[in-house]
C-alpha positions in Angstrom: 0.0 0.0 0.0 1.3 3.5 -0.9 2.5 5.1 2.3 0.8 8.4 1.4 -2.6 6.7 1.4 -1.8 4.9 4.6 -1.0 8.2 6.4 -4.2 9.8 5.1 -6.2 6.7 6.2 -4.7 6.7 9.7 -5.5 10.4 10.1 -9.1 9.8 9.1 -9.4 6.9 11.5 -7.9 9.0 14.3 -10.5 11.7 13.6 -13.2 9.1 13.7 -11.9 7.7 17.0 -12.6 11.1 18.8 -15.6 10.8 21.0 -18.5 13.2 20.2 -19.2 15.8 22.9 -21.9 14.4 25.2 -24.6 17.0 26.0 -25.8 17.0 29.6 -28.8 18.5 31.2 -28.0 21.7 33.1 -28.6 25.4 33.2 -25.3 26.6 31.7 -24.9 27.7 28.1 -24.3 24.6 26.0 -26.3 22.3 28.2 -29.7 20.7 27.4 -32.3 22.8 29.2 -33.9 21.0 32.2 -37.6 20.2 31.7 -40.1 22.6 33.3 -43.5 21.2 34.2 -45.9 23.6 35.8 -49.3 25.2 35.5 -50.0 28.5 33.7 -52.2 31.3 35.1 -55.4 29.4 34.3 -54.2 26.1 35.8 -53.4 24.4 32.4 -50.4 22.1 32.7 -47.4 23.2 30.5 -44.1 21.6 29.7 -41.0 23.3 28.2 -40.5 20.2 26.0 -43.8 20.8 24.2 -42.0 23.8 22.5 -39.2 21.7 21.1 -38.6 22.7 17.5 -39.0 26.4 18.3 -36.5 28.9 19.7 -37.6 29.7 23.2 -36.9 32.8 25.2 -37.6 32.1 28.9 -38.3 35.2 30.9 -38.0 34.8 34.7 -40.2 37.5 36.3 -42.6 38.5 39.0 -45.4 41.1 39.3 -43.7 42.8 42.2 -40.4 43.2 40.3 -40.0 46.8 39.0 -37.2 45.9 36.5 -39.4 43.1 35.1 -42.2 45.6 34.4 -39.7 47.9 32.7 -38.7 45.0 30.4 -42.3 44.1 29.4 -42.6 46.6 26.5 -39.4 45.2 25.0 -40.7 41.6 25.4 -43.9 42.6 23.6 -41.8 44.1 20.8 -39.8 40.8 20.5 -43.0 38.7 20.2 -44.3 41.0 17.5 -41.0 41.1 15.6 -40.6 37.3 15.5 -44.2 36.5 14.9 -44.6 33.8 12.3 -41.2 32.4 13.0 -40.4 29.3 15.0 -40.0 31.5 18.2 -41.9 31.7 21.5 -41.6 33.8 24.6 -42.4 31.9 27.8 -42.5 33.5 31.2 -41.6 31.8 34.5 -43.5 33.7 37.2 -42.3 33.9 40.8 -45.4 35.3 42.5 -46.4 33.3 45.5 -50.1 34.0 44.8 -51.3 32.9 41.4 -53.9 35.7 41.3 -51.0 38.2 41.2 -49.8 36.4 38.0 -53.3 36.6 36.5 -53.7 40.3 37.4 -50.2 41.2 36.0 -50.9 39.4 32.7 -54.2 41.3 32.3 -52.9 44.6 33.5 -49.8 44.6 31.2 -51.4 42.9 28.2 -49.1 39.9 28.3 -50.0 37.6 25.4 -47.5 34.9 26.1 -48.0 32.1 28.6 -46.1 31.9 31.9 -45.2 28.9 34.0 -46.3 29.6 37.6 -43.5 29.0 40.1 -45.2 29.9 43.3 -42.9 27.7 45.4 -39.7 28.8 43.7 -38.6 25.3 42.6 -38.1 26.2 39.0 -36.0 29.3 40.0 -33.9 27.1 42.3 -33.3 24.4 39.6 -32.4 27.1 37.0 -30.1 28.9 39.5 -32.0 32.2 39.1 -30.2 34.7 41.4 -32.2 37.9 40.4 -35.1 39.0 38.2 -35.5 39.6 35.4 -33.5 36.8 33.9 -33.6 35.8 30.2 -32.5 32.5 28.9 -32.5 31.6 25.2 -33.0 28.0 24.2 -32.5 26.7 20.6 -35.0 24.4 18.7 -33.2 21.3 20.0 -33.5 22.3 23.6 -29.9 23.6 24.1 -29.3 26.7 26.1 -27.6 29.3 23.8 -27.6 32.4 25.9 -28.2 33.6 29.5 -28.6 37.3 30.3 -26.8 36.7 33.6 -23.5 36.9 31.7 -24.1 40.5 30.4 -26.2 42.2 33.2 -23.1 44.1 34.4 -22.4 45.4 30.9 -25.8 46.8 29.9 -26.9 50.3 30.6 -30.7 49.9 30.0 -33.4 47.4 29.3 -33.3 48.6 25.7 -29.7 47.4 25.6 -30.8 44.1 27.0 -33.6 43.8 24.5 -31.3 44.7 21.6 -28.9 42.1 22.7 -31.6 39.5 23.0 -32.9 40.4 19.5 -29.5 39.8 18.0 -29.1 36.5 19.9 -32.6 35.3 18.9 -31.9 36.2 15.3 -28.6 34.4 15.3 -30.3 31.2 16.6 -33.2 31.5 14.2 -30.8 31.9 11.3 -29.3 28.6 12.2 -32.7 27.0 12.4 -33.6 28.2 8.9 -30.1 27.2 7.5 -30.5 23.7 9.1 -33.8 23.1 7.3 -32.4 23.1 3.8 
């Protein structure tokens, strides 16, 4: 056998011998997002996995959180901007009383569903240290962005919304490219 072909063959085999990266469930960027199972404001059971195939922006919020209320107009803008695309905004509400969630959704005209996390178990599992927190998940369920990493670098919620818009678009572009 020609030594040139043998070397090329061995290099190819060496590349094939490399183990693929194993994805694990976790809350860090690059991990598979943990499942969320909870009720929405009206008591309907929701699961994060039912949105597989769509890009998901999780917004951790509460009705008593001033900064969360400041972010709402920008979240509304994002839902309108990406309407008709494989994108969904889902809230994770931290109000202890579910009626506060219902009132806030009505008062602020929130058109997207929210998981109700009255006992805080979702927030603990997702390591949420402050509100609001935004986490972007791709169509395969992999966490692609966490706003925790940029909160010290932004000057306004408009800056945060602009950054999220770019991140959502980047992930959506990969979804569209992947469906050739």
